NUBAPA-908455 format. One line per field, with one value per atom (N, C-alpha, C, O): x, y, z. Coordinates in steps of 0.2 Angstrom, whole numbers, plus 2048, in hexadecimal, padded with zeros to 3 digits. Last residue first. Example, Ala and Ser with C-alpha at 12.3 -4.5 7.8 and 13.67 -1.06 7.14 Angstrom:
# residues 2
x 840/844/840/843/842/83E/842/847 .
y 7F5/7FB/800/806/7E4/7EA/7F0/7EF .
z 823/824/827/828/827/827/827/82A .
# end
This chain:
# residues 227
x 4CE/4CC/4CE/4CC/4DD/4D7/4D5/4D9/4E3/4E3/4DD/4D8/4DC/4E0/4E0/4DE/4D7/4D2/4D5/4D2/4E2/4DC/4D8/4D6/4EC/4EE/4E8/4E9/4E5/4E8/4E9/4E8/4E0/4DC/4DF/4DD/4DE/4E1/4DD/4D7/4E2/4DE/4E1/4E6/4E1/4E5/4E0/4DC/4E0/4DD/4E1/4E6/4E9/4E4/4DF/4DB/4FB/4F5/4F0/4F1/508/502/4FB/4F6/513/513/50D/50C/510/515/516/519/506/504/50A/508/50E/509/507/506/516/519/514/516/50B/50F/513/513/507/502/506/505/50C/510/50C/50D/505/50C/510/516/4F7/4FA/502/505/4F8/4F5/4F9/4FD/4F7/4FA/4F5/4EF/4EB/4F1/4F4/4F4/4E2/4E1/4E7/4E7/4E0/4E5/4E5/4E7/4D5/4D6/4DB/4DB/4D8/4D7/4D8/4DD/4D1/4D3/4D3/4CE/4CF/4D3/4D5/4DA/4D0/4CE/4D2/4D7/4D4/4CE/4CC/4C5/4DF/4DA/4D4/4CE/4E7/4E3/4DE/4D9/4F0/4E8/4E4/4DE/4FC/4FB/4F4/4F3/4F9/4FB/4FA/4F7/4F6/4F1/4F3/4EE/503/4FD/4F8/4F5/50A/50C/506/505/504/503/505/501/508/501/500/4FB/515/513/50C/509/516/518/515/514/513/50F/510/50B/51E/517/513/50E/529/528/521/51F/526/525/525/521/529/522/521/51C/537/532/52B/527/53C/53D/538/535/538/535/536/532/533/537/535/531/525/529/52D/52B/51B/522/527/52D/514/514/51B/520/513/515/516/517/503/50A/50C/509/4F5/4F8/4FF/502/4EB/4F0/4F2/4F0/4DF/4E1/4E6/4E7/4D8/4DC/4DE/4DE/4CA/4D1/4D3/4D1/4BC/4BF/4C6/4C9/4B1/4B8/4BB/4BC/4A1/4A5/4AD/4AE/497/49B/49F/4A1/48F/48C/490/48E/496/492/48E/48A/49F/498/493/48D/4AA/4A6/49F/49A/4B0/4AE/4A9/4A4/4B5/4B1/4AD/4A7/4BD/4B7/4B2/4AC/4C7/4C3/4BD/4B7/4CC/4C9/4C5/4BF/4D2/4CC/4C9/4C2/4DB/4D6/4D0/4CA/4E4/4E0/4DB/4D5/4E9/4E6/4E1/4DB/4F2/4EB/4E6/4E0/4FE/4FD/4F6/4F4/4FD/4FE/4FC/4F9/4F1/4F8/4F8/4F3/4E4/4E6/4EE/4F1/4E3/4E4/4E6/4EA/4EB/4E6/4E7/4EC/4FA/4F6/4F1/4F2/502/4FD/4F9/4F3/50C/507/501/4FB/510/510/50A/505/512/513/513/515/50E/514/516/51C/503/509/50F/515/4F5/4FA/501/504/4E7/4ED/4F2/4F4/4D6/4DB/4E1/4E0/4CD/4D0/4D6/4DB/4BF/4C6/4C8/4C6/4AE/4B3/4BA/4BB/49D/4A4/4A9/4A8/48F/494/49B/49E/480/486/48B/48C/46F/475/47B/47C/463/464/46B/46B/464/464/466/469/46E/468/468/46E/47A/479/472/470/47B/477/476/472/483/47D/478/472/48E/489/482/47D/494/491/48C/487/497/493/490/48A/4A1/49A/495/48F/4AB/4A7/4A0/49B/4AF/4AC/4A8/4A3/4B5/4AF/4AC/4A6/4C0/4BA/4B4/4AF/4C8/4C7/4C1/4BC/4C9/4CF/4CE/4D3/4C3/4C2/4C8/4CD/4C3/4C7/4C5/4C4/4BC/4C2/4C6/4CC/4AC/4B0/4B7/4B8/4A1/4A6/4AA/4AA/496/496/49B/49B/48C/493/491/48D/481/484/48A/48D/47C/478/47B/478/487/486/481/483/488/48C/48A/48A/481/47F/482/480/486/47F/47D/479/493/492/48B/48A/497/495/493/491/49B/495/493/48E/4A7/4A1/49B/496/4B0/4AE/4A8/4A3/4BB/4B4/4B3/4B5/4C7/4C6/4BE/4BB/4C4/4C6/4C4/4C0/4BD/4C5/4C7/4CB/4B0/4B2/4B9/4BB/4AB/4AF/4B1/4B3/49E/4A1/4A4/4A2/49B/49D/4A0/4A6/48E/495/495/490/484/486/48D/492/47A/47D/480/47F/47D/479/47D/483/47D/481/47C/477/478/478/47B/47A/47A/473/473/46D/488/485/47E/47C/48C/48D/489/486/489/487/487/483/48F/488/485/480/49C/499/491/48D/4A0/4A0/49C/498/49F/49A/49A/495/4A9/4A2/49D/498/4B7/4B3/4AB/4A9/4BD/4C0/4BB/4BB/4B8/4B7/4BA/4B9/4B9/4BB/4BB/4BD/4B1/4B2/4B4/4B1/4B0/4B2/4B5/4BA/4AE/4A8/4AA/4A5/4B1/4B5/4B0/4AE/4AA/4AB/4AF/4B0/4A5/4AB/4AC/4B0/49B/499/49F/49E/4A3/49E/49D/49C/4AA/4AE/4A9/4AB/4A0/4A4/4A7/4A8/49C/497/49B/499/4A7/4A5/4A1/4A2/4A7/4AD/4AB/4AD/49B/49C/4A2/4A1/49D/499/49A/499/4AF/4A8/4A4/4A7/4BA/4B8/4B1/4AD/4BD/4BD/4BB/4BA/4C2/4C1/4C2/4C6/4C2/4BE/4BE/4B9/4CB/4CA/4C8/4CB/4C7/4C8/4C6/4C1/4CF/4CA/4CB/4D1/4D2/4D3/4CD/4C7/4D7/4D1/4D3/4D7/4E1/4E1/4DB/4D9/4E0/4E0/4E0/4E0/4E1/4DB/4DA/4D5/4EE/4EC/4E5/4E4/4F6/4F2/4EF/4EE/508/501/4FC/4FE/516/512/50B/509/51B/51B/517/514/51A/521/521/526/50D/511/518/51B/509/506/50B/50D/50E/510/50E/512/508/50F/511/516/4FA/4FC/503/505/4FC/4FA/4FC/4FE/500/505/503/507/4F4/4FA/4FF/503/4EB/4EA/4F0/4F2/4F0/4F0/4EF/4F3/4EE/4F5/4F5/4FA/4E0/4E4/4EB/4EE/4DC/4DA/4DF/4E1/4E0/4E3/4E2/4E6/4D8/4DF/4E3/4E7/4CB/4CD/4D5/4D8/4CA/4CA/4CD/4D1/4CA/4CF/4D0/4D6/4BF/4C5/4CB/4D0/4B5/4B6/4BD/4C0/4B7/4B9/4B9/4BD/4BF/4B9/4BB/4C0/4CC/4CA/4C4/4C3 .
y 2E5/2E4/2DD/2DC/2EA/2E7/2E6/2E6/2FB/2F4/2F1/2F4/305/304/2FD/2F8/307/306/306/306/308/30C/30C/312/2FF/306/30A/310/2F3/2F7/2FE/302/2F0/2F0/2F5/2FA/2EF/2F2/2F2/2F4/2E8/2E6/2E9/2E6/2ED/2EC/2EC/2F0/2E9/2EA/2E9/2E4/2E8/2ED/2EE/2F2/2E6/2E5/2EB/2F0/2E7/2E6/2E6/2E4/2E9/2E3/2E2/2DC/2F5/2F5/2EF/2EF/2F0/2F5/2F5/2F5/2E8/2E5/2E9/2E7/2F2/2ED/2EA/2E9/2F8/2FC/2F7/2F8/2EE/2F0/2F4/2F4/2E8/2E7/2E9/2E8/2EA/2EA/2E9/2EA/2EA/2F0/2F0/2F5/2E1/2E3/2E9/2EB/2D9/2DE/2E0/2E2/2D6/2D4/2DA/2E0/2D2/2D4/2D2/2CC/2D6/2D3/2D6/2DC/2D3/2D7/2D3/2CD/2D1/2CF/2D4/2D8/2D1/2D7/2D5/2D7/2C3/2C8/2CE/2D1/2B4/2BA/2C0/2C1/2AB/2AA/2B0/2B1/2B1/2AF/2AD/2AC/2B4/2B9/2B7/2BB/2AC/2AA/2AF/2AF/2B1/2AB/2A9/2A5/2BC/2BD/2B7/2B7/2B6/2BA/2BB/2BB/2B1/2AD/2B0/2AD/2BD/2B9/2B4/2B3/2C2/2C6/2C2/2C2/2B8/2B9/2BD/2BB/2BA/2B4/2B4/2B2/2C7/2C6/2C0/2BF/2C3/2C8/2C7/2C7/2BB/2B9/2BD/2BA/2C5/2BE/2BB/2B9/2CE/2D0/2CA/2CA/2C6/2C8/2CA/2C9/2C3/2BE/2C0/2BD/2D1/2CC/2C7/2C5/2D5/2D9/2D4/2D3/2C8/2CD/2D0/2CD/2C2/2C2/2C8/2CE/2C0/2C2/2C3/2C3/2B5/2B7/2BA/2B6/2BA/2B5/2B9/2BF/2C1/2C1/2BC/2BB/2BA/2BD/2BC/2B6/2BD/2B9/2BD/2C3/2BB/2BE/2B9/2B3/2BF/2BB/2BF/2C5/2C1/2C1/2BD/2B7/2BF/2C5/2C6/2CB/2B4/2B4/2BB/2BD/2B2/2B6/2B7/2B9/2A4/2A9/2AC/2AA/29C/2A0/2A5/2AA/295/29A/29E/2A3/28A/28A/28F/28E/28D/288/288/285/297/299/294/295/28E/294/296/297/285/283/288/288/28E/28A/288/288/291/296/293/295/285/288/28D/28E/283/27E/281/280/28E/28E/289/28A/28A/290/290/291/280/27E/284/283/285/280/27F/27C/28C/290/28B/28D/285/285/289/288/28F/28A/28B/290/294/295/28F/28B/297/295/296/29A/294/298/294/28E/28B/28E/292/295/287/282/285/283/292/291/28C/28D/297/290/28E/289/2A3/2A3/29C/29A/2A3/2A4/2A4/2A4/29C/29C/29D/298/2A5/2A1/2A1/2A7/2A7/2A7/2A3/29D/2AE/2A8/2AA/2AD/2B8/2B8/2B1/2AE/2BC/2B8/2B9/2BB/2C1/2C2/2BF/2C0/2B7/2BA/2BB/2B6/2BB/2B9/2BC/2C2/2B6/2B9/2B6/2B0/2AF/2B5/2B9/2BF/2A4/2A3/2A9/2A9/2A5/2A6/2A6/2A8/299/29F/2A0/29C/28C/290/297/29B/285/282/287/286/28E/28D/28A/28B/28B/292/291/295/27E/27F/286/288/27E/27A/27C/27D/286/288/284/287/27D/283/286/289/273/271/278/278/279/278/276/279/287/280/27E/282/294/290/289/285/2A4/29E/29A/29C/2B0/2AB/2A4/29F/2BB/2BC/2B5/2B5/2BF/2BA/2BA/2B8/2CD/2C9/2C5/2C6/2CF/2D2/2CF/2CE/2C7/2C9/2CB/2C9/2C2/2C8/2CB/2D0/2B6/2BC/2C3/2C8/2AD/2B0/2B6/2BB/2A8/2AE/2B1/2B7/29C/2A2/2A8/2AE/294/296/29C/2A0/292/295/298/29E/28A/291/295/29B/27E/27E/285/286/281/27F/280/281/290/289/287/28B/29B/299/292/28E/2A6/29F/29E/29F/2B8/2B2/2AB/2AB/2C2/2C1/2BA/2B7/2C7/2C2/2C0/2BE/2D8/2D3/2CE/2CF/2E2/2DE/2D8/2D4/2F3/2EC/2E8/2EA/2FF/2FC/2F5/2F2/30C/308/305/309/30B/30E/309/303/303/307/30A/30B/2F3/2F9/2FC/2F9/2E9/2EF/2F5/2FA/2DD/2E0/2E7/2EA/2DC/2DF/2E1/2E6/2D6/2DD/2DF/2E5/2C8/2CC/2D3/2D7/2C3/2C2/2C6/2C9/2C6/2C9/2C9/2CD/2BF/2C6/2C9/2CE/2B2/2B4/2BB/2BE/2B1/2B1/2B4/2B7/2BC/2B7/2B7/2BC/2C6/2BF/2BA/2B4/2D3/2D0/2C9/2C6/2E3/2DC/2D9/2DC/2F0/2ED/2E6/2E2/2FE/2F7/2F4/2F6/30B/307/2FF/2FB/319/313/30D/30A/324/322/31C/31B/326/32A/329/32D/31D/324/328/32D/311/312/31A/31C/314/313/314/318/314/31A/31A/31F/307/30C/313/316/301/2FF/305/307/307/308/307/30A/301/309/30B/30F/2F4/2F6/2FE/300/2F1/2F2/2F5/2F8/2E5/2EC/2EC/2E9/2D8/2D9/2E1/2E3/2DD/2D8/2DA/2DE/2E6/2E8/2E2/2E3/2ED/2E7/2E8/2EC/2F6/2F6/2F0/2ED/2F6/2F2/2F3/2F1/301/300/2FC/2FE/2FE/2FE/2FD/2F8/306/302/303/309/30F/308/303/2FD/31C/319/312/30F/31F/31D/31A/316/319/31E/31B/315/314/312/318/31B/314/318/315/314/310/30B/30E/30A/31B/318/313/312/31D/322/31F/31F/314/313/318/315/318/312/311/30E/325/325/31E/31E/320/324/324/324/319/315/319/316/324/31E/31A/318/32B/32E/329/329/323/325/328/326/323/31D/31E/31B/330/32D/327/326/330/335/332/333/327/326/32A/328/32C/326/325/323/338/338/332/332/332/337/337/337/32A/327/32C/329/335/330/32C/32B/33C/33F/33A/33B/332/335/338/338/330/32A/32D/32A/33D/339/335/335/33A/33C/339/333 .
z C75/C7C/C7E/C84/C6C/C6C/C74/C78/C6A/C6C/C6D/C6F/C5C/C62/C64/C60/C4F/C55/C5C/C61/C47/C46/C4C/C4E/C4B/C49/C48/C49/C4D/C52/C50/C54/C3E/C45/C4A/C4B/C2D/C33/C39/C38/C1F/C24/C2B/C2D/C0E/C14/C1A/C1A/BFD/C03/C09/C09/BF4/BF2/BF8/BF8/BF3/BF7/BF4/BF3/BED/BE9/BED/BE9/BF5/BF1/BED/BEA/BFB/BF6/BF2/BED/C04/BFE/BF9/BF3/C0C/C08/C02/BFC/C12/C0E/C09/C04/C19/C14/C10/C0A/C22/C1D/C17/C11/C2E/C27/C21/C1C/C39/C3A/C33/C33/C36/C39/C39/C38/C26/C2C/C30/C2C/C17/C1B/C20/C1F/C09/C0D/C11/C0E/BFD/C04/C08/C09/BED/BF1/BF8/BFA/BE0/BE6/BEA/BEA/BCE/BD5/BDB/BDA/BC1/BC5/BCC/BD0/BBC/BB8/BBC/BBB/BC0/BC4/BC1/BC3/BB6/BBA/BBE/BBE/BB0/BAC/BAF/BAC/BBB/BB8/BB3/BB2/BC2/BC2/BBF/BC0/BC3/BBF/BBE/BB9/BCB/BC4/BC0/BBA/BD7/BD4/BCC/BC8/BDA/BD9/BD5/BD1/BDC/BD6/BD5/BCF/BE8/BE1/BDB/BD6/BF0/BEF/BE8/BE4/BF0/BEE/BEC/BE7/BF6/BEF/BEC/BE6/C03/C00/BF8/BF4/C07/C07/C03/C00/C05/C01/C01/BFC/C0F/C08/C03/BFE/C1A/C19/C12/C0F/C18/C18/C17/C13/C18/C13/C12/C0D/C25/C1F/C19/C15/C30/C2E/C27/C24/C39/C33/C32/C33/C43/C45/C3F/C40/C38/C3F/C41/C41/C27/C2C/C33/C33/C21/C22/C27/C2C/C1A/C20/C20/C1F/C0B/C0F/C15/C16/BFE/C05/C08/C07/BEE/BF2/BF9/BF9/BE4/BE5/BEA/BEB/BE2/BE1/BE1/BDF/BDC/BDE/BDC/BD6/BE1/BDD/BDF/BE5/BE2/BE5/BE0/BDA/BD9/BDF/BE2/BE5/BD0/BCE/BD3/BD1/BD0/BD4/BD2/BD2/BC9/BC7/BCA/BC7/BD1/BCB/BC8/BC5/BDC/BDD/BD7/BD7/BD5/BD8/BDA/BD9/BD1/BCC/BCF/BCC/BDE/BD9/BD4/BD3/BE2/BE6/BE1/BE2/BD8/BD9/BDC/BDA/BDB/BD4/BD5/BD2/BE7/BE6/BE0/BE0/BEA/BEA/BE8/BE7/BEB/BE6/BE5/BE0/BF7/BF1/BEB/BE6/C02/C00/BF9/BF5/C0A/C06/C04/C04/C1B/C14/C10/C13/C2C/C27/C20/C1F/C34/C30/C2C/C2A/C3A/C3E/C3A/C3D/C31/C33/C37/C37/C24/C2B/C2D/C2B/C17/C19/C20/C22/C13/C17/C19/C1B/C0C/C08/C0C/C0A/C0B/C10/C0D/C0B/C05/C04/C09/C0C/C03/C08/C06/C06/BF7/BF8/BFD/BFB/BFA/BF8/BFA/BFF/BF3/BF8/BF5/BEF/BF2/BF0/BF5/BFB/BEF/BF4/BF2/BEF/BE9/BE7/BEC/BEC/BEB/BEE/BEB/BEB/BE9/BE5/BE7/BE6/BF2/BEA/BE7/BE1/C00/BFD/BF5/BF3/C05/C02/BFF/BFB/C09/C0D/C0A/C0D/BFF/C01/C05/C04/BFD/BF8/BFA/BF7/C09/C08/C02/C03/C08/C0D/C0C/C0D/BFD/BFD/C02/C00/C03/BFD/BFC/BFB/C0C/C0F/C09/C0A/C04/C08/C0B/C0B/BFE/BFA/BFE/BFD/C06/C05/C02/C02/C0A/C09/C08/C07/C0B/C08/C07/C03/C12/C15/C12/C15/C10/C0E/C10/C0F/C0B/C0F/C0C/C06/C0C/C09/C0E/C14/C14/C0D/C09/C03/C21/C1E/C17/C14/C27/C2A/C27/C29/C22/C21/C24/C23/C24/C1E/C1E/C1A/C31/C30/C29/C28/C32/C37/C34/C36/C28/C27/C2C/C2A/C2D/C27/C26/C25/C38/C39/C33/C33/C34/C38/C3A/C3D/C2D/C29/C2D/C2B/C32/C33/C30/C2F/C2C/C2C/C2C/C28/C32/C30/C31/C36/C30/C33/C30/C2B/C29/C28/C2A/C27/C21/C26/C24/C1E/C20/C1D/C23/C28/C1D/C22/C1F/C1B/C19/C16/C1B/C1E/C1B/C1D/C19/C18/C1F/C1A/C1C/C1E/C2F/C29/C24/C25/C3E/C3A/C34/C35/C47/C43/C3F/C3C/C4D/C51/C4D/C4F/C46/C47/C4A/C4A/C47/C41/C42/C3F/C54/C52/C4D/C4D/C54/C5A/C58/C5A/C48/C4A/C4F/C4F/C4B/C45/C46/C45/C56/C56/C51/C52/C50/C56/C57/C58/C47/C45/C4A/C49/C47/C4B/C48/C48/C40/C40/C43/C40/C36/C3C/C3B/C36/C2F/C2F/C36/C3A/C25/C2C/C2B/C27/C1C/C1B/C22/C24/C1F/C1F/C1D/C1D/C26/C25/C25/C2A/C2A/C23/C21/C1B/C36/C34/C2D/C29/C38/C37/C35/C31/C38/C33/C32/C2C/C44/C3E/C38/C33/C4D/C4C/C46/C42/C4D/C4A/C49/C44/C52/C4C/C49/C43/C5F/C5B/C54/C4F/C64/C64/C5F/C5B/C66/C60/C5F/C59/C69/C6B/C65/C61/C63/C64/C65/C63/C5F/C66/C68/C6D/C4F/C54/C5B/C5D/C44/C4B/C50/C54/C38/C3C/C43/C47/C2A/C31/C35/C35/C1B/C1F/C26/C29/C0E/C15/C18/C18/BFE/C02/C0A/C0B/BF2/BF8/BFC/BFE/BE8/BE6/BEC/BEB/BEC/BEC/BEA/BE9/BEB/BF2/BF1/BF5/BDC/BDF/BE6/BE7/BDC/BDC/BDF/BE4/BDD/BD8/BD7/BD1/BE8/BE3/BDD/BD9/BF1/BF0/BEA/BE7/BF1/BED/BEC/BE6/BFA/BF3/BEF/BE9/C06/C03/BFC/BF8/C07/C06/C03/BFF/C09/C03/C02/BFC/C15/C10/C09/C04/C1E/C1D/C16/C13/C1D/C1B/C19/C14/C23/C1C/C19/C13/C30/C2C/C25/C21/C34/C34/C30/C2C/C33/C2F/C2E/C29/C3C/C35/C31/C2C/C48/C46/C3E/C3B/C49/C49/C46/C42/C48/C43/C43/C3D/C54/C4D/C48/C43/C5D/C5D/C57/C54/C59/C59/C59/C55/C5C/C55/C54/C4F/C6A/C65/C5E/C5A/C73/C70/C6B/C68/C7F/C78/C76/C77 .
# end
């Protein structure tokens, strides 16, 4: 099957599942943004997604972002999803439009240091809502402090929050992690009045939507198995 036909089939099936999840909780389907996760995917797949109209792309690795973005054509938004090391900040900033993995004050300091003076970068605060030691993200109790630092610097725009569901988690545990992020967003509405909630991937995005996700990060269901 040609790549456009392959993507069309998967996109339509995915869009239908997103719409049905929204309907179950009385939300318009347009309130959920699909971010195509393209980790390890070839440049041809990314370009096909852009041509097809899926213009929000997400990458985990700085090295892949730096390699791929100069080759892409058309309008797209590149989201950095993965953990950002301070020694890679200056290299990745020219290639991304949103950073979803802000989890500590030090990385904010570095972004502000290397961000061009006329640029304001939209970011999400990553929160470890499952409590797993293997997960990145600030602790829930630190979330407000990180947001306050973001707002205090004036260089970054705090758009909301991101989390990753528990590895191999059952529905109850996964929903609990997502609802915790939603509750944190509600508690901090005085700082971020209309927060984005980026949560849910191929295995749990429907639960995430039902718990309030406004962004879902889909890889395998859309582009197939990773290389």
